[in-house]
N, C-alpha and C positions, 0 to 999 in steps of 0.2 A: 949768309950764315943762317942756320936753322935753329929755332928755339922751340923747345917742348915744354909745355906747362900741363900739369895734372890738375884738373878742376872738375867737379861734378855739380851740376845744378839741374833742377827741374823747372826753373822759372825762365822762360824764353826771353822775357824782357830784361831780366838781370844779365842773362848771357849776352844778349845783344849789346847792352850798355858796356859790359866788360870787353867785348870784342872791339868796340869803338874806342875804349880807353887804351887797349893794346895798340890799336892803330895810331892813336895820338902819340904813343911812345916809340913809334917806328917799327911796328911788327904787323905784317900783313898775314891774316888768317889763311891757312891752306886747307886744313882738315881736322876732324875730331873723331875719335873712336867712341864706341858705346861705353867704354869705361872711363871716359873723360880725359883722354890724352889729346890735347890740342897741339897742333903743329903750326908754327908761324915761320915766315921768312922776313928778312930785313926789308924795310921800305922807307920812304921818306915819311917823317912824322906827320900824321894826319892825312896821308895820301888818299885813304879810302874811308867811306862811310858804309857800315854794314847793317843789313836788315835780314830778318829771318821770317820764314813763312811756313806754315803747316798746310800743305796742299789738300784739296778735296780727294784727290786720287794719287796713286803712286807716280813717281817721277816719269816712268816710261809710258804711262797712259797717254793716248793721243791728245786729250784735253789738257793735260799738264804740259805736254811738249809744246802745244800751241801757246800756252801761257808763258812758258820759258822763252819762246821766240819773241813774244810781245815784250817781255821784260828786257830782253837783249836789245830790242829796237829802241827802248828808252835810255839805253846806256848802262843798264844794270847787268852785271856779269854774275852768272851762277858759279860760285866758287866751289861749292861742295853740296852734295845732297846725300841724304840718308833716309831711306824709306820714303816718307812723305815730307820730311823736313828739308827745306832748301835754304842755303845761306847765300845771300846776294851781297854784292858790293858794287859801289859806284865811286868813281873818282870824285873827291870832295870839291875839286875845282869846277865840276859841272853843276854845282848848286845843291839845294836841298834834296834829300832822298827820302821819300816816304812811300810806303806801299799802300797804306790805308788812308784814303783821302776823306772818308766819311764814316759816320757812326755805324751805319749798317754793315760795312765791310769789316770794321773792327769787331763788332759783335759776332759776326759769322766766324771770324778767325778764332775768337775766344771759345765759341761753341764747338768748333772742330777739335781744338786742343782739349777742352773740358770733357768732351765725350770719350776721349782716349783715357784720361785720368779716371773717369767714372767707371769705364769698362774694366780697367786694371784693378781699381779698388774693389769692385764687386768680385772679380775673379780671385783676388787675394783672400777675401773673406771666405769664399767657397772652399778654396784649398785649405785655409786655416781650419775651418769647421771639419773638413774631412780628416785632418790630422788629429783634431780633438776627439772625434768619434773613434778613431783607431786607438787613441790613448785610453779612452774610457772602456774599451773592450778588454777582455782578459789578456789578449795578445799584445796590448799596447805597450810601447816602450817609452821611456822618459824622453827620448829624442823626438817622439811625436808631439809631446807637450811643448818641447822647445820649438819645433817647427810651427806649431799653432801660434805661439807668441811671435815668431819671426814673420809669418804671413799676416798676422793682425797688425804688426808694426808697419809693414809696407802698405797694407790696406789703409791704415790711418793716414799715412803720408800721401798716398794718391788721392784720397778723399779730401784731405786738407787742401791740396792744390786745385782740385775740382771746385771746392767751395770758394776759394779765392777768385777763381775765374767767374764763377756764378755771381759773386758780388760785383765784380767789374762789369758784367753784363747788365745787372740791375742798375748800377750807376749810369751806364750809358743809356739805358732805357729812360731813366729820369731826365738825363740831359737831352735826349731826343724829344721827350715830352715838353720840356721847357721851351724848345725851339718851335714847337708846333703851333 
């Protein structure tokens, strides 16, 4: 049986936790659309453990392909990929499944994701300012003011998630310093 769930999140850790909760209920993740349409199939409860990763390069890049082969050798299956996001799963019976074994790799992962949030946040600000400038000219329409607000809202959202990741990186740096 196939199950479809609509859910939208920008926090990969919450998404990963949710996928593992769905697995515990007997639903194996299959795919997700950009609009947040998750597809699952029935499975044994807790059969899989899911992890997500944002790769350095696109999935079809030779470096990424080599990494995906390495992950397959460890027993992790690439269930779905979208651009640079990869969804892995591993049978729970094979033991603990972690992708990031050290602080440095976790920090690098947060930085990769954070750079995307920062880029989109800045881009949204620029587009918003463009619409504000159009509104302020004689030819401006109220819709341009609405679009300014719309882009500013999304900019704030992207920058909020970037800031959360920045704080996680700072905390990991402190943790790394405590171990030094």
